[in-house]
Structure formats: C-alpha cells, structure tokens
C-alpha positions in Angstrom: 97.7 176.3 13.6 100.6 176.4 16.2 100.8 172.9 17.6 102.8 174.1 20.6 100.0 176.5 21.6 97.5 173.7 21.4 99.7 171.5 23.5 100.2 174.2 26.1 96.5 174.9 26.3 95.7 171.2 26.8 98.3 171.0 29.6 96.8 174.1 31.3 93.4 172.5 31.1 94.7 169.2 32.6 96.4 171.1 35.4 93.2 173.0 36.2 91.1 169.8 36.1 93.6 168.1 38.5 93.5 171.0 40.9 89.7 170.9 41.0 89.4 167.1 41.3 92.5 165.8 43.0 90.9 165.9 46.5 88.0 163.6 45.7 90.2 161.4 43.5 92.8 160.9 46.2 90.0 160.3 48.8 88.5 157.7 46.6 91.8 155.9 46.1 92.5 156.0 49.9 89.0 154.7 50.7 89.3 151.9 48.1 92.6 150.8 49.6 91.2 151.0 53.1 88.2 148.8 52.1 90.6 146.2 50.4 92.9 146.2 53.4 90.0 146.0 55.8 88.4 143.1 53.9 91.7 141.2 53.8 92.3 141.8 57.5 88.7 140.6 58.4 89.2 137.5 56.3 92.5 136.7 58.0 90.9 137.5 61.4 88.0 135.1 60.8 90.4 132.4 59.4 92.6 132.7 62.5 89.6 132.4 64.9 88.3 129.4 63.0 91.7 127.7 63.2 92.0 128.5 66.9 88.5 127.1 67.6 89.3 124.1 65.5 92.3 123.2 67.7 90.2 123.5 70.9 87.4 121.5 69.3 89.7 118.7 68.3 91.1 118.6 71.8 87.5 118.5 73.1 86.7 115.5 70.9 89.9 113.7 72.0 89.2 114.3 75.6 85.5 113.3 75.3 86.5 110.1 73.7 88.5 109.1 76.8 85.2 108.7 78.8 83.5 110.1 81.8 86.7 110.5 83.9 87.6 113.5 81.8 84.0 114.7 81.0 84.5 117.8 83.0 87.6 118.8 81.0 85.7 118.2 77.7 82.9 120.4 79.1 85.4 123.2 79.9 86.8 123.1 76.5 83.4 123.2 74.9 82.3 126.1 77.0 85.5 127.9 76.1 84.6 127.6 72.4 81.1 128.9 73.0 82.3 131.8 75.2 85.3 132.9 73.0 84.5 131.6 69.5 80.7 131.8 69.2 81.1 133.3 65.7 82.6 130.1 64.3 81.0 126.9 63.2 82.7 125.0 66.0 80.6 126.7 68.7 77.4 125.0 67.6 79.2 121.6 67.3 80.6 122.0 70.7 77.1 122.8 72.1 75.9 119.5 70.7 78.6 117.6 72.5 78.0 119.5 75.7 74.3 118.7 75.5 75.1 115.0 75.1 77.5 115.1 78.1 74.9 116.9 80.2 72.2 114.3 79.2 74.5 111.4 80.0 75.0 112.9 83.4 71.2 113.2 84.0 71.4 117.0 83.6 68.4 117.3 81.4 68.0 121.1 81.9 71.6 121.6 80.9 71.2 119.5 77.8 68.1 121.5 76.8 70.0 124.7 77.4 72.9 123.8 75.1 70.6 122.4 72.4 68.6 125.6 72.4 71.8 127.6 72.2 72.8 125.7 69.1 69.4 126.2 67.5 69.5 129.9 68.1 73.2 130.6 67.4 74.8 128.0 65.2 76.3 129.1 61.9 75.6 125.8 60.2 72.1 124.6 59.2 73.2 121.0 59.8 74.0 121.7 63.4 70.7 123.6 63.9 68.6 120.7 62.5 70.5 118.2 64.6 70.0 120.2 67.7 66.3 120.6 67.0 65.8 116.9 66.4 67.7 116.0 69.6 65.7 118.5 71.6 62.5 117.1 70.2 63.6 113.6 71.2 64.1 114.8 74.8 60.7 116.4 74.8 59.2 113.1 73.6 60.9 111.2 76.4 59.4 113.7 78.8 56.0 113.1 77.1 55.8 116.8 76.0 54.5 115.6 72.7 52.7 118.7 71.5 55.7 120.9 72.4 57.9 118.5 70.4 55.5 118.8 67.4 55.7 122.6 67.6 59.5 122.4 67.6 59.5 120.3 64.5 57.2 122.6 62.6 59.8 124.4 60.4 59.5 126.0 57.0 62.8 124.6 55.7 64.2 121.2 56.5 67.3 121.5 54.3 67.7 117.8 53.4 66.6 116.6 56.9 63.0 115.9 55.7 63.1 112.2 56.4 64.3 112.7 60.0 61.6 115.4 60.7 58.8 113.3 59.2 59.8 110.1 61.0 59.9 111.9 64.3 56.5 113.5 63.6 55.2 110.0 62.8 56.5 108.7 66.2 54.8 111.6 68.0 51.5 111.2 66.2 51.6 107.4 67.0 52.1 108.3 70.7 49.2 110.6 70.4 47.1 107.8 68.9 46.7 109.7 65.7 47.3 106.8 63.3 46.3 108.5 60.1 48.7 111.4 60.7 51.4 109.0 61.7 50.9 107.0 58.5 51.2 110.1 56.4 54.3 111.2 58.2 56.0 107.9 57.7 55.2 107.9 54.0 56.6 111.4 53.7 59.7 110.2 55.6 60.2 107.4 53.0 59.8 109.9 50.2 62.4 112.1 51.8 65.1 109.4 51.9 68.0 109.7 49.6 68.2 107.2 46.7 71.0 105.1 48.4 69.5 105.1 51.9 69.2 101.7 53.6 66.8 103.0 56.2 63.6 102.5 54.1 62.9 99.0 55.6 62.7 100.5 59.1 60.2 103.1 58.0 58.1 100.5 56.2 58.1 98.4 59.4 56.6 101.3 61.2 54.0 101.7 58.5 53.2 98.0 58.6 52.8 98.2 62.4 50.2 100.9 62.0 48.3 98.8 59.5 48.5 95.8 61.8 47.3 97.8 64.8 44.4 99.2 62.8 43.2 95.6 61.9 43.3 94.3 65.5 
C-alpha cells in the first residue's frame, strides 16, 4: 500500500470536512467567547454597582448618626440608593433606615411605604424579615392586630422563628387569646439559638399568662 496515497486521501477528507463544518464551528467559538465576555462584563458591572451603592450607604449611615439636624441629607442619600441601585442589597438596607427616620418624624405612612418596599424588593432575606417584623410592630401600635397577624403568616422564617412567634404571642395576648399566646411564646423559646440570652424574657411572658389565668 502506498502510504503517500493514504495520507493524501486523509488530507482531502479533512479539507472537505472543514469546508462543510467550519461555519458552525466558527459560530460556536464566537458564541462561546461572547458568552464568556458577557458574563465577565455582567459580573464586573454588578460589582461596580455594589461598590458604588456601598459608598453612598456608608455616607448615609455616617450622616444619620449625626442626628436629626442632617436627617434630610441621610434621607436623600437613602432615596438615591433606592432610585439608582435598587438591584443591590444596599437598597433594602437603606429602606429600613428611611423607614426609621420617617417614623421618628411621625411620618407613619412614609415608614410603612419604605418597609413595604423593602419587603417586596429587597435582595436579602434578612432585610425582608426585619422589614416585615417592623411593619407588624407599627400595625400593633395602631391596634391593627389581625392585619399584623396576616403579615406575620409566612411559609419560611429563615432563622427568624423566635421573633415571629414572640410577636404573634404579643398579638394574641392583646386579642385576649391566652392559649394561642402561650403556644406562640413556647414556639418562640424553641426557636431561640443555643447561646441566646433572651429566654428569660420569653419565660416571663409565659409566667405572666399563667398568673393572669389564675387571677
């Protein structure tokens, strides 16, 4: 067998295969590179936005710490984060601070608005739960107890079980539903972390129910 003929034949087959398949191969390579470049660009874009939001958020905290005389400036910074960086974790955190500032200034509707925003838009479950618990507290103060209970009825509490159950217990107690309050406080105790020092407070609430039942 002539090895040169075999080699020439293989080369012709390779050339023919390349002509038939080069277009999709090149397209696939280009597409793959585009995806990689696009993914890297998106990650850099998100990182850049997160860093920018972080700088404004830190300025907001520093300004807020100076007291009421610069509360308006802190509010402006917080609103800037929500308006321009709502896809970052700092937007929800800013909303919590804005809600507190509004509440301190007797703007209850404004506080509710910012807490609702955090619940619906925050990227962090910790922020969502914190906003929900604070909003429930406002509803309790306003004596909207059933509305507060509805707000606290969630499928997942993500480590906030004790907080949710304690607040439910407080609400049930206000509704004069001692049995439900007792069960809620017990669940709150069960939901505490092993190193928590809050258990005596919850036990005091349980004891108060027992004392009230005997009187």
